[in-house]
Backbone bond lengths (Angstrom), bond angles and torsions (degrees), N, CA, C in turn:
res aa  C-N    CA-C-N  psi(-1)  N-CA   C-N-CA  omega(-1)  CA-C   N-CA-C  phi
1 M - - - 1.451 - - 1.529 110.79 -
2 Q 1.313 116.90 -37.87 1.464 121.93 178.37 1.526 110.51 -61.24
3 D 1.327 116.58 -40.11 1.464 120.88 -179.62 1.521 111.76 -63.17
4 I 1.319 117.13 -40.46 1.458 121.82 -179.05 1.530 109.94 -65.02
5 Q 1.315 117.02 -41.75 1.469 120.01 178.42 1.521 111.08 -64.96
6 E 1.311 116.61 -37.00 1.461 120.32 177.07 1.528 110.71 -66.43
7 I 1.325 116.57 -40.21 1.467 121.09 177.06 1.524 110.13 -61.63
8 E 1.332 117.15 -44.60 1.466 121.04 178.87 1.528 111.38 -60.11
9 T 1.326 116.74 -42.80 1.461 121.15 -179.78 1.524 111.41 -65.35
10 V 1.313 116.44 -45.95 1.464 120.65 -179.20 1.529 110.86 -64.58
11 L 1.316 117.02 -43.03 1.464 120.24 179.23 1.521 111.69 -64.29
12 S 1.324 117.42 -42.27 1.467 120.78 178.43 1.521 110.91 -62.86
13 D 1.328 116.71 -42.69 1.472 120.51 178.46 1.525 111.32 -64.12
14 D 1.316 116.68 -45.16 1.459 120.40 -179.74 1.534 111.92 -64.55
15 L 1.313 116.14 -39.30 1.468 119.37 177.80 1.523 110.89 -67.05
16 S 1.314 116.91 -35.06 1.456 120.58 176.85 1.522 110.67 -64.89
17 K 1.332 117.10 -42.96 1.468 121.14 177.14 1.524 110.74 -63.70
18 S 1.318 116.04 -43.16 1.470 119.85 178.82 1.517 110.88 -63.27
19 N 1.316 116.59 -40.76 1.458 120.66 -179.29 1.531 110.78 -65.73
20 N 1.327 117.58 -38.13 1.465 120.71 175.90 1.527 110.90 -62.99
21 Y 1.314 116.38 -40.76 1.466 120.92 176.81 1.526 110.29 -63.11
22 F 1.333 116.69 -44.34 1.462 120.39 179.03 1.525 111.13 -60.24
23 K 1.323 116.44 -43.42 1.465 120.11 180.00 1.528 111.03 -63.37
24 Q 1.324 116.63 -36.57 1.460 120.86 179.36 1.532 110.75 -61.45
25 W 1.320 117.08 -35.84 1.455 122.59 -178.61 1.527 112.58 -102.20
26 Y 1.329 116.70 18.88 1.456 123.64 176.08 1.525 112.46 58.39
27 L 1.300 115.21 41.02 1.461 122.21 174.66 1.520 108.22 -112.11
28 R 1.311 116.70 164.49 1.451 120.13 -179.63 1.532 109.88 -136.02
29 L 1.315 115.70 130.47 1.457 120.94 176.19 1.517 108.58 -77.92
30 N 1.306 116.91 127.19 1.461 121.21 -179.17 1.523 108.96 -83.07
31 T 1.330 116.30 100.79 1.467 120.74 -177.14 1.526 112.40 -74.52
32 T 1.328 118.05 -16.03 1.467 119.11 178.32 1.526 111.40 -77.00
33 K 1.341 116.86 -26.08 1.461 120.70 179.38 1.526 112.38 -96.57
34 T 1.319 117.37 -11.69 1.455 121.69 -178.52 1.525 108.59 -89.28
35 T 1.321 116.78 123.28 1.456 121.13 -178.46 1.527 109.99 -129.27
36 T 1.319 115.00 167.11 1.459 120.35 175.99 1.520 109.31 -114.10
37 S 1.313 115.25 149.84 1.464 122.24 176.26 1.512 107.67 -149.52
38 L 1.300 115.72 152.52 1.454 120.90 179.20 1.522 108.55 -127.59
39 F 1.323 115.53 123.22 1.456 121.78 175.95 1.525 107.19 -111.19
40 H 1.312 115.80 119.46 1.462 120.35 -176.09 1.522 109.11 -144.46
41 L 1.320 116.04 145.93 1.464 120.00 179.71 1.519 112.44 -73.45
42 D 1.326 117.42 -26.73 1.462 121.90 178.57 1.529 108.63 -79.73
43 N 1.330 117.07 119.17 1.463 121.34 -176.18 1.523 112.94 -61.46
44 H 1.329 117.82 -31.56 1.454 120.39 -179.85 1.526 111.41 -70.25
45 R 1.300 117.25 -33.18 1.460 121.05 -178.69 1.522 112.46 -90.15
46 A 1.276 117.73 -18.70 1.465 120.82 -174.87 1.526 112.46 -67.72
47 N 1.307 117.80 -27.35 1.462 120.83 -179.23 1.520 112.69 -90.51
48 Q 1.311 117.73 4.40 1.447 121.40 -178.81 1.530 110.67 -71.48
49 I 1.312 115.18 143.23 1.462 121.18 -179.19 1.523 108.57 -97.76
50 L 1.323 115.64 128.44 1.459 120.94 177.73 1.527 109.75 -79.96
51 K 1.326 115.76 139.47 1.465 121.82 178.20 1.523 107.71 -106.80
52 V 1.326 115.02 87.17 1.464 121.60 -178.51 1.520 107.96 -111.35
53 N 1.328 116.11 128.39 1.464 122.14 -177.19 1.518 111.05 -110.44
54 I 1.322 113.70 147.04 1.461 120.90 169.46 1.526 106.82 -143.98
55 D 1.314 116.82 127.13 1.471 122.55 -174.81 1.530 111.45 52.48
56 N 1.301 116.20 42.56 1.470 123.61 -179.90 1.527 113.20 59.47
57 K 1.318 116.53 25.27 1.467 121.84 175.13 1.517 107.78 -116.35
58 L 1.301 115.84 132.56 1.462 121.47 177.06 1.523 108.59 -79.52
59 L 1.322 116.11 125.34 1.468 119.65 179.21 1.523 109.59 -71.62
60 P 1.336 117.44 140.29 1.470 119.99 -179.74 1.534 111.68 -70.24
61 H 1.313 114.44 152.36 1.470 121.15 178.62 1.522 108.53 -94.81
62 D 1.316 115.95 135.94 1.458 121.74 177.18 1.524 107.80 -129.86
63 P 1.332 118.49 111.04 1.467 119.73 -178.40 1.528 112.91 -69.10
64 C 1.317 117.70 -22.98 1.470 122.09 178.54 1.522 109.41 -128.21
65 P 1.331 117.87 77.62 1.462 119.60 -177.78 1.529 111.51 -73.93
66 K 1.309 115.17 156.00 1.452 121.58 177.39 1.522 107.47 -106.48
67 Y 1.330 116.54 124.25 1.457 122.14 -178.91 1.519 108.67 -129.20
68 L 1.315 116.31 116.69 1.463 122.95 -178.36 1.527 112.08 52.59
69 G 1.327 115.98 40.15 1.453 121.03 176.52 1.512 115.21 84.40
70 V 1.328 117.76 -1.41 1.462 121.44 179.63 1.521 108.22 -108.87
71 T 1.330 116.74 125.32 1.445 121.44 177.59 1.522 108.92 -86.11
72 L 1.318 115.22 119.55 1.465 121.24 -179.61 1.515 109.61 -92.28
73 D 1.320 117.25 146.98 1.461 121.14 173.00 1.526 108.84 -124.89
74 R 1.314 115.36 168.06 1.458 121.72 -172.63 1.521 112.92 -58.77
75 T 1.306 117.19 -37.58 1.464 120.84 -176.64 1.524 112.74 -91.93
76 L 1.331 116.74 -1.76 1.464 123.88 -179.03 1.536 112.57 55.04
77 T 1.329 115.38 39.20 1.464 121.02 173.77 1.528 110.83 -90.62
78 Y 1.332 117.03 -13.60 1.466 124.47 -179.76 1.524 112.17 64.09
79 R 1.309 117.05 22.95 1.463 121.33 179.60 1.533 111.39 -62.11
80 T 1.330 116.46 -44.63 1.465 120.65 179.51 1.521 110.63 -62.44
81 H 1.316 116.62 -42.57 1.461 120.92 178.92 1.527 110.93 -62.49
82 L 1.305 116.38 -44.55 1.468 120.34 -179.27 1.528 111.80 -66.36
83 C 1.319 117.48 -36.63 1.470 120.34 176.35 1.527 110.68 -64.91
84 N 1.340 116.87 -41.29 1.465 120.40 178.17 1.527 111.39 -64.60
85 V 1.330 116.83 -42.63 1.463 120.63 178.58 1.526 110.23 -65.27
86 S 1.314 117.12 -39.25 1.459 121.11 178.94 1.531 111.13 -62.38
87 K 1.329 117.11 -43.75 1.469 120.31 178.26 1.524 110.83 -62.69
88 K 1.330 115.89 -42.88 1.457 120.17 -179.23 1.529 110.80 -64.49
89 L 1.341 116.58 -41.46 1.467 120.24 179.50 1.522 111.71 -68.49
90 N 1.319 117.16 -38.24 1.473 119.87 178.07 1.521 111.15 -61.69
91 A 1.323 116.89 -41.79 1.462 120.28 178.98 1.526 110.73 -65.46
92 R 1.324 116.80 -40.23 1.459 119.99 -177.75 1.531 112.18 -74.23
93 T 1.326 117.63 -36.50 1.465 118.70 177.14 1.528 110.76 -69.25
94 A 1.331 117.06 -28.79 1.469 119.28 175.63 1.524 110.21 -63.65
95 L 1.332 116.06 -37.64 1.469 119.19 175.62 1.524 111.52 -64.46
96 I 1.318 116.92 -40.72 1.471 121.06 179.83 1.527 109.83 -65.48
97 H 1.337 117.08 -40.51 1.474 120.24 178.20 1.529 110.67 -61.73
98 K 1.324 116.90 -40.44 1.466 119.75 178.88 1.522 110.40 -67.88
99 L 1.318 116.14 -37.91 1.458 119.84 178.57 1.524 110.88 -66.93
100 A 1.324 117.18 -37.36 1.467 121.11 -179.72 1.529 111.75 -72.82
101 A 1.327 116.55 -26.07 1.461 119.81 -176.52 1.528 113.00 -89.37
102 T 1.309 118.38 -2.22 1.464 119.93 -178.27 1.525 111.08 -72.08
103 K 1.304 115.24 153.75 1.463 120.65 -177.77 1.519 112.14 -94.73
104 W 1.332 117.57 -6.29 1.455 118.90 -176.69 1.512 112.77 -82.44
105 G 1.317 117.97 0.17 1.445 120.23 168.56 1.511 116.89 99.70
106 A 1.319 117.34 55.73 1.464 120.37 172.91 1.521 106.84 -75.44
107 N 1.322 115.93 108.21 1.462 118.53 -175.88 1.529 111.13 -81.74
108 Q 1.300 114.50 177.20 1.466 121.53 -173.89 1.530 111.77 -63.56
109 T 1.310 117.99 -36.94 1.466 120.90 -178.57 1.529 110.95 -67.25
110 V 1.319 116.85 -42.03 1.465 120.90 179.16 1.524 109.93 -63.80
111 L 1.320 116.62 -42.50 1.464 119.91 179.43 1.531 111.33 -64.83
112 K 1.319 116.38 -41.07 1.470 120.02 -179.65 1.528 110.94 -63.99
113 V 1.310 116.90 -46.50 1.458 121.17 179.14 1.530 110.47 -63.78
114 S 1.317 117.00 -39.36 1.465 121.11 179.13 1.516 111.42 -64.57
115 V 1.324 116.57 -43.24 1.468 120.06 178.73 1.517 110.66 -64.71
116 L 1.320 117.33 -43.25 1.468 120.50 179.06 1.523 111.21 -63.22
117 A 1.321 116.91 -41.86 1.461 120.20 -176.96 1.522 112.31 -74.33
118 L 1.311 117.29 -41.42 1.461 120.13 -173.47 1.531 113.75 -89.85
119 C 1.311 117.21 -44.78 1.468 120.09 -170.66 1.523 113.47 -99.56
120 Y 1.296 116.93 -47.18 1.469 120.50 -173.23 1.526 111.61 -61.41
121 S 1.338 116.27 -40.74 1.465 119.71 -178.26 1.527 111.39 -63.53
122 V 1.330 117.29 -38.64 1.465 121.02 178.92 1.514 110.86 -71.15
123 A 1.320 116.50 -42.87 1.461 120.44 -176.69 1.529 111.83 -70.70
124 E 1.323 117.78 -31.11 1.449 121.12 -176.26 1.530 112.81 -83.64
125 Y 1.339 118.01 -27.45 1.453 120.71 -176.12 1.538 110.49 -64.77
126 C 1.289 116.57 126.28 1.466 124.25 179.76 1.523 112.50 59.90
127 V 1.315 117.14 33.86 1.464 120.60 -179.38 1.523 111.27 -65.95
128 A 1.322 117.10 -26.64 1.467 120.38 179.33 1.527 111.27 -66.03
129 V 1.336 115.97 -26.58 1.457 119.96 178.14 1.509 108.37 -65.10
């Protein structure tokens, strides 16, 4: 518990320093997009909410934050991310199926380009994860 409080203090101080730097250069930290999350091997501590402040505002807690398009979860199994990608791919393949079933003549080249643009880019992004 002591470690978590120390983490909260250090993060609040660092965010305050960063915010002062941003103000100096006429930038603004977007507190609505900034969230806190805690990843811990101990299951009892992993669900704990961090109390990190910036400009006297408590940052919201997000148990599954999105970082560079990848949704992280507490156990780092990427299950949430894979479910989101699956939903996105299902919606996009449904569009391709409708395009392929039209009678006005969607040829093979149009279908190939459509699949590459709509589906392949989503499926390939962060595939190493």
